[in-house]
N, C-alpha and C positions, 0 to 999 in steps of 0.2 A: 449597565449599557446606558441608563437614564442618569446617573450621577456620573458625570465627566471628571469630578474634581478627585474622585477616590479610584485607586487601583487596587486589584484584587488578585493575588499571585494563587493560581491553583496549582502549580507545579512546574518542573522544568520540561522542557521540550521544543520541537520545533514543526512547524507547519501544522497547526491544529485545523481540523474540519469536524463541523457538527455533523451529526449523523442526519441524514434528509428526513427519517422517520422519527419525529420527537416521542419521548417516553418508552424508548426500547431497553433502557438499563433497569439496573434493581429498583423496585419500589415506583416504577415509573418516571425515574430520571432521564435526562437526555444525556447522549453520549457523545464523547468526542475522541475522535481518531488522531494520533500524532506519531511522530518519530522522535526517538530519545536514546542516546548513547548510552551503551551497557554501562560504562563507567565514565565520569567528568573527563572531557578532554579527549576521549576516545573516538575513534571513526567507525568503529562497529556501532551503527545503530540497530535499533529493534522497533517494532511496530507496537504499540499501546493502545489501550482505551481507557479513558476514566468515565465516571459518572458525574453528572453535573446537575443539581436541584436546588433552588432556593440559595444559591450562593455557597452551597457545600458541595465538596468534592468526596468521591469515594469509589470503592472497586477498582482500584488501578490493575490493569490486566494486561500481561505481556502475550501479544497473539503470535508474534514470530521473532526470532533472535538466532544468531549464529555468533560462532566465535571467530570466523576467519570472513565473514561477508557483512555488508552493510545493507540493512533494509530501510529504504528511502522513498520518500513520496507516495505515502498509503493515501488511498483515496476509497470513498465508499461507493458501492453500486447505487443505483436510484432507489432501490426498495430497502436499502440498508441491512440487507443480509450477507453481501459478499463484500469483500475488499480486494483491491489490486495494489501491488506495491512493486519497485524495483529492487533488484538484487545485485549490489556491486560485489565484485569479485577483489579479493584482497586490498581492501579500502585503505589500509595504513602503509600500502608500499606506494612511495611517491617516487620511485626511481624514473618512471615513464608515464606521466598521468594519460599521453595519448593512446595508450595500449589498454586502459581500463575497459573491461567488459560488464555490461549490465544486462539482464534479463528480467522479465515481467513475469510475476507470479500472482496467482489468485487464489483465495481462500475462503471459507464461511468466517462469518464473525465470532463463530465458536472456536477457531483454531482449527477445524476438521476441513477435510477435502482440499487439501493443497495441490496444486494444479501448476504446472510449468507453461506459461503462454509462448513464450520467446525461447529461442536457444541460439547458439552461434557466437560469432565474434563481434557482434553489432554491440552499441551502447544505445540500450531502450531504456529512456528514462520518461518521467512525470506523466504517468498515465493519467486519464480522465474517461469516465464513463459516460457514453452517450445514452439518450433516451431510446435509441434504435438498436439496442443490445451490441452496439458498437464500443471498443475501447481505443481511444485515440491515445497516440503517445508521440513522443520526439525521438527521432535515430536518424544515425547516418549510414544506413543501411547502403543506399544509392552513391555512396561516397560522398553525400554533403547532407548536412542536418535539413531534415523535413520532418512533415507531420504525417505519420502513418496511422493505420486504423486494421484492427482484426475483429471479427465476429467472435463474441464471447457464448454465443449459445452452445456451439460443441464444447467448450471448457466447462459451462455449467453441468453437462450431461456428464462430463468426466468427473467432476467435484463431487458429483450425488451418487457416483458409483455405478450409473447406467450405461458408460461407455466401456468399451472393452478392455482398455488399460488406464484406470484413472489415476495412475501416478505420474504419468507423462502427458503432454498435449503440445503438439506443434502445428500451429495455424499460420498459413500463409498471409502475412500482413500485406495490404495494400498501400502504396502512397497516394 
């Protein structure tokens, strides 16, 4: 950052986001969350983290991947223990892009505790964590694109195994 004359490639991927809690990687490294295609040119994206310290990268970790879905827009929780991302069904089917469905999912940064946050025919994308346990996202649920919110606290209970059914979670988002 301090030397603008030198670029330093640390890997390929899209939409990198620094962990809000520095030093959470191996040996106190900072972590970067990002999406990367399973194969170059592929639209099936996976969610990854890498550790970054003193100009060096290490420990690339694939957190979530699928052969028939794209996992995009990953973002950290404010405490750096959870991530939320969108799952796009059939990303390689370009026959009718208006029918693309996308749901939001949450999981621990360890890769455990996967919880479905939204379900249905809506296209829920670009989640962002608020400091008030809300997850804000863009969706056309009401017939037009708008910003929606859902309370993450029940999902956090489901992810921890303290809910009745930790595998699914449906929350009623508000516009």
